[in-house]
N, C-alpha and C positions, 0 to 999 in steps of 0.2 A: 336240338330244341330243349330237352330236359336239362342238359348241362348249362345252357345259357340261362335259363330261369333260375336254377339253383344258384348259379354264380351271382346273379343280380340280387337274389334274395338274401343270401347269407354273407356276402362279402361286399366290399366297396366296388364300385363300377370300374371295369377295365375298358377304357375307351376304344382300344383296338377291337375288342369283342363287340362293343356297341356298334361299330361300323359294319358289322356283319349282319345286323338285324335292323329293321326299319321300325322306329317308334313314332307314335303320334306326337307332334309338336304343336303347342298351343301358346298364344300370346295372352298374358294375364290382363284382366280388366282392372280398371281403377278400383282400389279398395277391396279387391278380391282376395280372399284367404285360400289356403290350401284346401280347407274343408269345402268352401264354396266351389272351388274349381273341380274337385272330385265329384261333388254333387251335380255340377253342370253336365259332366260327362257320365253321369249315372254309374259311378264306381262305388263299391261298398266303402263306407266310412269306418274301416277297421284298421288296426295297427299295421297289418300287412301292407296296405296301400299307402298309408302315411309314410312308413319307413322306406318303401321302395321309391316313392316320390322324392323323399329327402336324398337318398343315395344317388338317384339320377340327376338331381339338380343342386347338389350341395354348394357348388361354386356360384350359383346365380340367386341365392337367397340373401336377404340382408342379415344384419347381426343378430336379429331376433328370430331368424329362420322364417321370416315372412316373405311373401311374394313382393316383387318390385314391379309396379305398374308398367306395362309396355314391354317387359322382357318376355322372351320366349322360353317355355319350359317343356321338357319331355313328360308325357303321361305314361303310366305303366300299362300301355296298350300297344300291342304289336300290330303292324300293318302287313297284311298278306295280299298278294295278287290273286284274286278269286279266279279259279280255273274254269268257271262257267258250268261245272258239273254238279258239285256238291261241296258243302263246307267240310264234310268229313275227309274227302280226298284232298281238299285244299290244304288243310292243316295236319293231315295224316293221323287221324284218330278214328276209332271205330264206334265211339260212344254217341248214339243218336241223341240222347237227352242233352248232352253237352253241345252238340251241333245246333240243336233247336234253341238253346239258351243264347248262343252266339247270334243266331238268326234274329231272334227277338230283340236282342241288344242293338243290333245294327238298324233294325226297322224302327225301334223306338227313337233312336237318335236322329234318324232321317225324318220321322214324323214331327219331332220337336225342333226341326230345322237346325240341328247341331251338325249333322252330316249333310253335305250338299246334295248327294245323289244316292239312290238305292244301290246297294253293293252289287246287285245283279246287272246294273247298267254300266257303272263306272269300273266294275271289276276290282274294287278296293274294299277289302274286308277288315274290319277292326275287331281285334280279339283281346279282351282284358287278360292280364297276366294270370289271374287265378284259373282261367279256363284252359291254360296251357300246361298246368302242373297239377296232377291229381291230388297231391298231398300238400298243397302250398299253404293253405290256411291252417297252420298249426302253431303251437307254442314255440317261441324261439328256443325254449329250453330243450325241446325234443331234438334239436339239431345235433346235440352231443350228449348222449346218454351217459357216457363214461364220466364226463365232467360233472353232470348233475348228481351222479352217484357218490362223488366225493363230498366230504363234509364241507359245508360252505363257510369259509373263513369270514368272520364278521357278523354272522347271524346272532342277534342279541336276544336271548331268552334265558330264563332262570335255569334251564337245563345245563347251560354252559358254566354255571358257577359265578365267577367274578368277571368283571368287564373292564379290562385295562384301558379301553378306548376313552373312558370317562376321566382318566387320570387317577393317581394314587389316592387322593382324598375322597374320591367318589366311586371307586370301583366296586364297592359293596352297595347293592341296591336294597333299600328297605321295602319289603313286600307290604302292600296296603290292603288290597282286595283283588277279586277276580272280575271286576266290572268289565274289563276288556278281554276276557277269555274268548278265544276263537276270533280274535281281531288281529289283522296284520297292518302295520303302519310303515310307510316308506317316508322317511324324513329327509328332505333334500335341501341342503344349504346352497344357495346360488353361487355361481362363479367358482373360484378355487384353482389351484395349480398355477398355470401361467397367467391367469386372469384374476386380478384382485377385485374386479367389479368397480363400483363407485368408490372414490377416494375423497375424504374430507380432511380438514385440519381443525384440531381442537386443542386449544391451550399450547400451541407449539408442537403438537404431536400429529403425525400422519395416522389417520384411521382408515382401514380398508373394509369395504363391505363384506368380503368373503369371510374375514375373521369373526366379525360380530354375528353374521348369519349362522356361522358354524357353531359358535358358542350357544346361541339360542337353540339350534338343532339338537345339541347334546343335552341341554337341560330339558327339552321337551321329550326326547327319547328316554331319558332317565325316569321322568315322571310316568310316561306311558308304561314302562316296564313294571313300575310299582303297582300298577293296576292290572297286571296280568297279560298285557299285550305282547305280541311278537313284533320286534322293531328292526328295521333295516336303515342304517345310515348310508345313504348313497354316496355322498361326498364325505371323505374320511381323512383324518390326519392323526397318525398314531402317537405323536408326541405333544399334542396340545392339551387335550382333556378339557374338562370344565375349568375355566379360569376365573379367578377373583380379582384380576387386575382391571384397572380402568382402561388402560391403553394396551390393546392386544397387538403384539408384534406381527407385522405383515410378513408372510413367508410364501413359498411357492411349492411346498411339499405335499399338498393335498393330492389325493388320488380318488379314482372312482371305484365303486364296488367291485370286489374280486381283483384288487391290486392292478387295476387298469390305469395306465398313465393318461392324464387328462390332456386332450389335444389343444393346440393353440387356436385352431380354427373354431370360431364360435358355433357354427352349424354342426360340425363333427362332434363338438363337445356335448351339445344338446342331444344329438342323436345317440351318442354313447350312453347317456343317462336314461333316455327313454327305453332303449333296448334292454338295459339292465333291469329296469323296473318291470317291464312287460314280461321278461323271462320269469321273474319271481312271481308275478301275478298269476301267470298260467300254471306254475307249479302249485301254488296254494289253492287255486281254483279247483284243480284236480283233487286236492285233499279235502275239498268241501268246506274250506274256510268261509265263514259266513260274511264277514265284513273286511274289505281291504280299502285303505285310504292312503292318499298321497298328500303330504303337506310340504309345500314349496315355500322357502323362506328367502326373502330379499330385503335389501335396504335401498330405499329410493334415493335419487339425487336430483334435486331441482333447485330453484333459486334459494339463496341463503335466507331470504326473508320468508320463505314459504314453510310455515309450521304445519305439519300434517299429523293426523292421528292414524293409528293402525287401520289399514283398510285391506279389502279382500277382492281378488279377481276370481271369477268362475266362468265356466263355459256355458253359453246360452242354450246349447242343445242337450245339456245334461241336467235333468231335474235334480239329481242327487248332488251334483257339484254346487248348484245354486242353493240347495237346502243346507249343505255343509257350510257354505260361506255365510248364510243368513244366521245360522245357529252360533257360529263363532262371533259374528258381528254383534248379535244380541248379548252374548256373554261379556264381551269386552265393553260394550256400552253400559251394562249394569255395573261393571267394576269401576268405570270412570265416575258413574253417578255416586257410587259409594265412597270412593277414595279421593275424588276431585269434584265435589258437588258444585263448586263455584265455576267450573269450566265445562262448557258444553262439548260433548264428544261429537266430532265431525267426521269420523271414519265412515266409509261407505262400502257397499258391495257393488261391484262393477262387472258387467259383461265384458269379456275380452277373449274373443274366439281366436284371435291371431297369435296368442302365446303358444309356442311350440309344445311346451311341457303340459299344457292343458289339453291340446287336441290330439296328441299322439300317444298319450299314456292310457292304459286300461283301467286303473283304479279310479274310484271317485276321488276327485282332486280339488284342492284349493290353493290359491297362490296368495301369499301373505306379504304385504309391504309393511315393514316394521317401523320405519322412521325416515326422515329426510336427513341424510348423513351430513349435510352442509348447514343445517339450521341449529344454532346454539342450544335452543330449548330441547329439540329432538335429540340432540347429542347426549343429553342427560339420560335418556331412555337406553342409550347404547353403552355409555362408559361406566355407569353405576351398576355393579354386579347385582345388587339387590333389585334394581329395576329389571334387569334381564331375567332374573329369577321370577319376579312377579308376573311378567308377561308370559313366560313359559308356563307358569302355573295356570294362568287364565286361559291360555290356548288349550292346555290339556283338559281343563274343566269343560271347555266348550266341546272338545272332541268326545269326551265321555257322554255329555248331554246328547250329542247327535246320535251316538250309538243307541242310547236308551230310547230315543224317539223312534228308532227303527226296529226295536224289538217287538 
């Protein structure tokens, strides 16, 4: 039992092993998200359950790691044949309190008409994964103490001196102030590696979403450092650095934090990033870091005629995510009013609970769409390095404002 759960938790699922245990299988409802599905079955909405769900169902999620209506999914709930005597003897544990929780869990689902019959009548007992493993709800970083004890390559703070990741022209960071002391930022550029993301054409040049999102991420990280923050670049490319070119060369050599090769499979790729972020989050949480934020950067792709302004997604169940998005939106709006007074800013903040990186990651997070890569006017926001820098400055300013509002 213990080996089964550890395997499911720490590694990708071995389907020969899965055949040895019986898991609850559920058909997704129309427009149902992973969050709503877990909520329907009264499972804790914590990273442990999101990640286990992803591991169990990676092949049956769409490209955005969202549920597909009508498809059947495994839940992180094991099914036991109740022996008619007691829950403790059925699952072979001595812990009375744990057995009582499992009893109440089954009774609640029966009363809510989720489970068809009482477990004492149909002899079918549902047991959530966390009740089978005493130490299951822990930091991912605790799984390998030796690895965590090693110096983390890529951690960007002034302690490290210079920062080659920014390129030769920018490796020295000018210290401005300590406004972001005791703050950790995870800056994530979308796509990368085998996946260029959205692709556009500009003046005969191919432009790739991942390259421009990465350049924005570097510029934001650079600014955050100047204000005393600790910064992690989750998607990384050692030989790009901050670039002053208009047309950024598309390549495939990006990797994920800690030198991990980026998977081709979109679901595995998102899962890899979420795990990396959550590992670091738990580490810094133990260190009593006051504020941790995740900034996810993407470039939209829609009709060529559709000009968009910078807009923000947040998770509706997270008040802090919504607040972060609102502060950034207000900051960008004020900049448009100042620098483009004749053009009304139309960017929005939007609830988007189905985005994997919003609902599986532990830090307060915001998902930023920077431009429409196919629209000629929006392309100027991307290809002009001074525009990329301005947007990075504005986003950084908004991030600082959000922290000050929480002091």
